[in-house]
C-alpha positions, 0 to 999 in steps of 0.5 A: 500500499502506498502511503505519503506521510511526511517527514515530519509526521515519520518523527514520531515513533507510532507513525512510523511504525503505523507506515510501515506495518500500512506500506506491507498490507497488499490490499488482498483481502484474505483478511476477510474471510476471517473476520469475526466482524465481517462474519458477521455484519458483512461490512467491508469497513468492518474488516481489516482491510476497511480499518486499515485504509480509515486509519491509513486516511485518519493518520494521513491526513492528522484529522479529528476523527469523525463518529465513522470512523471510531465506530467501525474501529471500536467495532473491532475484536483485536482477535488477530485472526487476521494476522494469521492469514495475513500472507504478507505479515501485516502486523495489525495489532500494532497498527490498531492499537495505534490508532486507538491511541491516536483516538483517544487522544483526538476524539471527544466521545459523547458522554455515556460512552466517556462514562462508561470507558471511565468505570471499566478502567477504574473498576476491572483492572483491580480486583476489590473494586472488582469484587465490589462491582460483581456483589452490586451486578449479583444485586442488581441482576433481578431487575436487568431488564428494567436497564435501558443501555444493553452495555449495563445489562452486559456488565450485570449479566456477566457477574457470576452467580457465585463470587469466589472467596479470596485466595491467599495464595495470589498475596506476593510469596514463594511456593517452594521445591526440593531441587526445584529445574525451574524457577518461575514468576506467576502473573495473577492477572487483575480480573481472574483474582475476583473471577475465578480463583481456581486457576492460580490455585491450579497452576502452583499445584501443577507446576510445584508438582512439575518441579517448578518453584513458583514466586508471586512477586511483590508490586505486580498487578494489571498488565494493562491491556484494559486500558491499552485496548481503549486507546489510555495509553498512558494509564496502560504503560503505567501499570505495564511499568509496575510489573517489569520493576517487579519481574526484573527485581526477581531476575536480578535478586533470585533469577527467573526461567520464565514468567507464567501467564495463564490469560492468554489475553494477558499473554499477547500483551506481556510479550509485546512490552519490548514494543511498547516501551522501545523508546523509553529508559524501560527498552531494555527492561521491557524486552527482558521480560517479554523474552522469558513471557511465557504461557503456561503451556510452553512452561508445562510443556518445557517441564516435561519430558519431550518422549513420552505420549502421556503425563509421566506421574512419577515427574509429575510428583516432584519433591515439595521442600521441608514443612516450611514451603507452601504448598496446595493440597493434592488427590488422587489422580484421574489421568487416562479417564478419556473425557470429552474435552472440548477445547476452546482456543482462546484467539489471544493465544492462537492467533496473538502468541501462535500457541496452538497446539502446546494445550492440545497435546497436553490433555491428550497427554494427560488422558483425555479426549480433545475434540475440537469446534468447527471455525475454532479460529472465530473468536467468541466475542469476549476480548476483554472488555469488547462484550461489555462495549459492543454488546449486540456483536458480542452476542452473535459470535457467542452465540456461535461459538456456543453452537459449535461447541454444543455439537461436539457434546462434550463432558466439560469445554477447556479454555486458556483464558478467564474471558472466554471462560465466563464469555462461554459461561453456561452456554455450551451446557456443559462445565467449562474451565480452565486447560490448566485445571484439567492438567492438575486435576489429571496429575494429582490435584483436586477436581475442579470446582466447577464441575461440581459447582455447576448445575448442567443438563449433562452432569460430570461424573464424579471420577472418584468414587466419591459422594 
């Protein structure tokens, strides 16, 4: 694509990067075939190619964004399926992120939109505030039908029926093992700490069992993705900088082999810290962090013998350090159960991080029968705060995804992202759990609470014979 940015415009690093990305685009349109919003709306401007034209015009002419341009860019999920499909390597993520920051700086949104975005930015990244908001939403749920704004209704309906208790395992501490083969930092996240505390607990148990020492660092918090995707660049960078400092302190003190992330949306963002901070004083430290940031499935594969077709339970019972070490309880294994698990591939994992086979391989090695839905490349409609800000489009994508999962007649749905888990929810008719919870269960951990807590039309059998 030909561009006409001036030399002065290209002095801005964001514009210079946008120029590189725009010039890589060859207008082929392959991206439209895998774009969820184009599939649902059928509008060229709601496809990556259409948005690229809008962004190019906006940036080149340095114009104040109009409502039409903002509408179509807001409708982008940032699922990044277009990047997987693109034969020219167009880095659409960096382009749309820059466009959102530009819009945030130059466009005055309607009052209701501004208020909603302000509330989301002030609540979701903070577990304590988020818990209070969930409690309020739970109380308001019986009256949701009376609320005219579909976005507010979506916020109320998102709240889980059961708000989990606070997990003290998310507090700064070290979970030690005897003769560790790896030392890792666990990113405990923000929204996940309010919505589902079982995931971090299972991650700690499993990594300990596989011989990894797990550190929950002091000072870490939200990865910055929630505000980053709203174009609130300064806020996103401020929270990301806290993480960089917290993790590099651990790297410099005791050393880290990996920063483990079990929410794939966060993983995509943390792995991009090197780019986000490339022109700042934190550039070197941000690059160090991005270099060792890994999804939990990547780390588990690193800890397991590659030669074994199954998860070796002898390996998975790594020695725990003395009585002073922290360890979460475990129970007998269900390895080899053969349960039918429908694997939902989160967009941020399969497209953002290009991790496609690792979770499925691990589930198969743990003895589960892994099923994949049709059109697994298409987004479920969660996309961070998208299901709250674009509930109608999100609802259509959810219905499509749930239908493909139901068609598999699974006993469980597994996913690697809390947003997807909340979005799909009970729609599939069976419990939805994090992949790491099933792997923990298969190697000696407790049954995922969701399997016994959720009432479904197709109950999961209790494989341990307990009442």
